[in-house]
C-alpha positions in Angstrom: -16.8 -51.7 27.2 -18.7 -48.4 26.7 -17.4 -47.2 30.0 -13.8 -48.0 28.9 -14.2 -46.0 25.7 -15.8 -43.1 27.5 -13.0 -42.9 30.0 -10.5 -43.2 27.1 -12.1 -40.3 25.4 -12.2 -38.1 28.5 -8.5 -38.8 29.1 -7.6 -37.9 25.5 -9.5 -34.6 25.7 -7.8 -33.8 29.0 -4.4 -34.3 27.4 -5.2 -32.1 24.5 -6.7 -29.4 26.7 -3.6 -29.4 28.9 -1.3 -29.3 25.9 -3.0 -26.3 24.3 -4.0 -24.6 27.5 -0.3 -24.3 28.2 0.1 -22.3 25.1 -2.8 -19.9 26.0 -5.3 -21.5 23.5 -8.7 -22.5 24.9 -10.5 -25.7 23.8 -14.2 -25.3 23.4 -15.9 -27.7 21.1 -13.6 -27.9 18.1 -10.0 -26.6 18.4 -9.4 -23.7 16.0 -5.9 -23.7 14.8 -4.2 -20.3 14.5 -2.8 -21.0 11.1 -4.7 -21.8 7.9 -7.4 -20.4 5.7 -9.7 -17.6 7.1 -12.7 -18.9 9.1 -15.7 -16.6 8.9 -16.9 -15.3 12.3 -19.8 -13.2 10.8 -21.3 -12.3 7.5 -18.4 -9.9 6.9 -20.8 -7.1 5.8 -21.9 -3.9 7.4 -25.2 -4.6 9.0 -28.3 -2.4 8.6 -28.1 -1.7 12.4 -24.5 -0.6 12.2 -25.2 1.6 9.2 -27.9 3.3 11.2 -25.4 4.0 13.9 -22.8 5.3 11.4 -25.4 7.7 9.9 -26.0 9.2 13.3 -22.2 9.8 13.9 -20.3 13.0 13.1 -18.0 12.8 10.0 -14.9 12.1 12.0 -16.4 9.0 13.7 -18.0 7.9 10.4 -14.5 7.9 8.7 -12.9 6.0 11.5 -15.6 3.3 11.8 -15.9 2.8 8.0 -12.1 2.8 7.5 -11.7 0.1 10.2 -14.4 -2.0 8.4 -12.7 -1.4 5.0 -9.3 -2.5 6.3 -11.0 -5.7 7.5 -12.7 -6.1 4.1 -16.3 -5.7 5.3 -18.6 -5.7 2.3 -20.2 -2.3 1.8 -17.5 -0.3 3.6 -15.6 0.8 0.6 -18.9 1.8 -1.2 -20.0 3.8 1.8 -16.6 5.7 1.9 -16.8 6.4 -1.8 -20.3 7.9 -1.4 -19.3 10.0 1.6 -15.8 11.1 0.9 -16.6 14.3 -1.0 -19.0 15.3 1.8 -16.3 14.7 4.4 -13.9 17.2 2.7 -13.1 19.9 5.1 -15.2 18.2 7.8 -12.6 15.9 9.3 -9.2 16.6 10.9 -6.0 14.8 11.5 -5.8 12.8 14.7 -3.5 10.1 16.1 -6.1 7.4 15.5 -7.0 8.5 12.0 -3.3 8.8 11.0 -2.6 5.3 12.4 -5.6 3.8 10.5 -4.9 5.5 7.2 -1.2 4.5 7.4 -2.4 0.9 8.0 -4.7 1.1 5.0 -2.0 2.7 2.8 0.4 -0.2 3.4 -2.3 -2.9 3.0 -1.6 -5.6 0.4 -5.0 -4.7 -1.3 -4.7 -1.8 -3.7 -8.3 -0.9 -3.2 -7.7 -0.4 0.5 -4.7 1.8 -0.3 -7.0 3.9 -2.5 -9.4 4.4 0.4 -6.5 5.9 2.4 -5.9 8.4 -0.5 -9.5 9.4 -0.6 -9.5 10.1 3.2 -6.3 12.0 3.0 -7.8 14.3 0.4 -10.9 14.8 2.6 -8.7 15.5 5.6 -6.7 18.1 3.8 -9.7 19.8 2.3 -8.7 19.0 -1.3 -11.5 18.6 -3.8 -11.0 16.2 -6.8 -11.1 18.9 -9.5 -8.8 20.2 -12.2 -8.8 23.5 -10.4 -7.2 21.8 -7.4 -4.5 20.4 -9.6 -3.7 23.8 -11.1 -3.6 25.4 -7.7 -1.2 22.8 -6.4 1.0 23.3 -9.5 1.1 27.0 -8.9 1.9 26.6 -5.2 4.7 24.1 -5.9 6.3 26.6 -8.3 6.2 29.3 -5.6 8.9 27.5 -3.7 7.1 28.0 -0.4 8.7 25.0 1.4 5.7 22.7 1.1 6.6 20.7 -2.0 6.2 17.4 -0.2 2.6 18.1 0.4 1.9 19.7 -3.0 3.6 17.1 -5.2 2.3 14.2 -3.1 -1.2 15.5 -3.2 -0.9 16.0 -7.0 0.1 12.3 -7.2 -3.0 11.4 -5.2 -5.3 13.5 -7.4 -3.9 11.9 -10.5 -4.4 8.5 -9.1 -8.0 9.3 -8.4 -8.5 10.2 -12.0 -8.0 14.0 -11.9 -5.7 15.2 -14.7 -3.3 12.3 -14.5 -1.2 13.3 -17.5 -0.9 16.9 -16.2 0.1 15.6 -12.9 2.7 13.3 -14.4 4.2 16.1 -16.6 4.5 18.3 -13.5 6.2 15.6 -11.4 8.7 15.0 -14.1 9.7 18.7 -13.9 10.9 18.1 -10.4 12.4 14.7 -10.7 15.9 16.1 -11.6 15.6 19.3 -9.6 18.9 20.3 -7.8 17.0 20.4 -4.5 16.9 16.9 -3.0 13.6 17.7 -1.2 12.0 18.5 -4.6 13.3 15.2 -6.1 12.1 13.3 -3.1 8.6 14.8 -3.3 8.5 14.0 -7.1 9.4 10.4 -6.4 6.7 10.1 -3.8 4.2 11.8 -6.1 5.1 9.3 -8.9 4.6 6.4 -6.5 1.2 7.7 -5.5 0.2 8.4 -9.1 0.9 4.7 -9.9 0.2 4.9 -13.7 2.2 2.8 -16.2 4.3 5.8 -17.3 5.7 6.2 -13.8 7.8 3.0 -14.0 10.5 4.4 -16.3 11.2 7.6 -14.3 11.2 5.6 -11.0 13.7 3.2 -12.5 15.8 6.2 -13.6 15.8 7.7 -10.1 16.6 4.3 -8.6 19.6 3.9 -10.9 20.9 7.5 -11.3 19.9 9.8 -8.5 22.9 11.1 -6.6 21.3 10.5 -3.2 21.3 7.1 -1.6 18.1 7.9 0.3 16.3 8.9 -2.9 17.5 5.8 -4.7 16.1 3.7 -1.9 12.8 5.7 -2.0 12.4 5.0 -5.7 13.2 1.3 -5.2 10.5 1.0 -2.5 7.9 2.7 -4.8 8.8 0.2 -7.5 8.8 -2.9 -5.3 6.1 -2.4 -2.7 5.1 1.1 -1.7 2.8 3.4 -3.6 -0.1 2.7 -6.0 1.4 0.5 -8.7 -0.4 -2.8 -9.1 1.6 -6.0 -8.9 1.1 -6.5 -12.7 2.6 -3.1 -13.4 5.5 -3.7 -11.0 6.5 -6.7 -13.0 7.2 -4.5 -16.0 10.2 -3.2 -14.1 11.8 -6.6 -13.8 13.8 -6.6 -17.1 15.5 -3.4 -16.2 16.1 -4.5 -12.6 17.8 -7.7 -14.0 20.0 -5.4 -16.1 20.8 -3.4 -13.0 21.8 -6.6 -11.2 24.4 -7.2 -13.9 25.8 -3.7 -14.0 29.4 -3.7 -12.7 29.3 0.1 -12.1 26.4 -0.1 -9.7 27.5 0.5 -6.1 27.0 -2.4 -3.6 24.2 -0.7 -1.6 22.0 0.1 -4.6 22.6 -3.4 -6.0 21.4 -4.8 -2.7 18.2 -2.9 -3.1 17.9 -4.2 -6.7 17.9 -7.8 -5.5 15.5 -7.0 -2.7 13.1 -5.4 -5.3 13.4 -8.4 -7.6 12.5 -10.8 -4.8 9.6 -8.7 -3.7 8.1 -8.2 -7.1 8.7 -11.8 -8.5 8.4 -13.7 -5.2 11.5 -15.6 -6.3 14.2 -16.2 -3.7 17.3 -16.4 -5.8 19.8 -14.6 -3.6 22.2 -11.9 -4.8 23.6 -13.7 -7.7 23.1 -11.8 -11.0 23.6 -14.8 -13.2 20.8 -16.7 -11.3 18.4 -13.8 -12.0 19.5 -13.6 -15.7 18.9 -17.3 -16.1 15.5 -17.2 -14.3 14.4 -14.2 -16.4 15.5 -15.8 -19.6 13.4 -18.9 -18.8 10.3 -17.0 -17.8 10.4 -13.9 -20.1 8.0 -15.5 -22.6 5.5 -16.1 -19.9 5.0 -12.4 -19.1 
């Protein structure tokens, strides 16, 4: 009887191994399914040994190692970056690897990881987090030297990191209706990077009224997913977006972006029917 059960068990394991082996998944001990809740492989913390290694590295390698750990949510990585960022200013340079990693961080779903990308961009560009840096960028932008994208975007980053946010906002608003599309585009990007509550209304205005399709789309992206607004703040745009959905004068392309933004912000999949969104919002408005 025991032999029969043993043979049966071996046969069952063989069938399972063959089935999953055909899919490129090994079976060792317990089969780990690819879908499901995260399964810890380690403590998820920067070890003392690794920290010793990082301390011995030049700044460029420190940034890359710690950023990789921060993207993967290793405990202690963000704190180490916060301690070192000012010292890295002017000590690191752009590289293909660094740009790829900071872009990955900036588009992460975790706003704290996005903020790490901002800190590293400031260090890479040699920009200190001071009111003097804000004033210099404002003067440079006014000089019309063809670098408004850098200047207004960097202003947005500084404001997000707590340096003169109101001054930054007021400056960006000066360029939001500039005749030059590049200036308006730079202002929209700066507002998205700033990510304070008072940026929602001007981004909605640009989304609804800018004469450029590209810039309306850029504003929509900053409201729905890009930039530094929290999900809670993004939800404040929903009432106006629902009104946009009902607007018969809104062109088809912009209206498509309205529905996309609503789905992204609310996580409701109601299609492109304005009445469905009006009904949904009416039923949930008191819950917000």
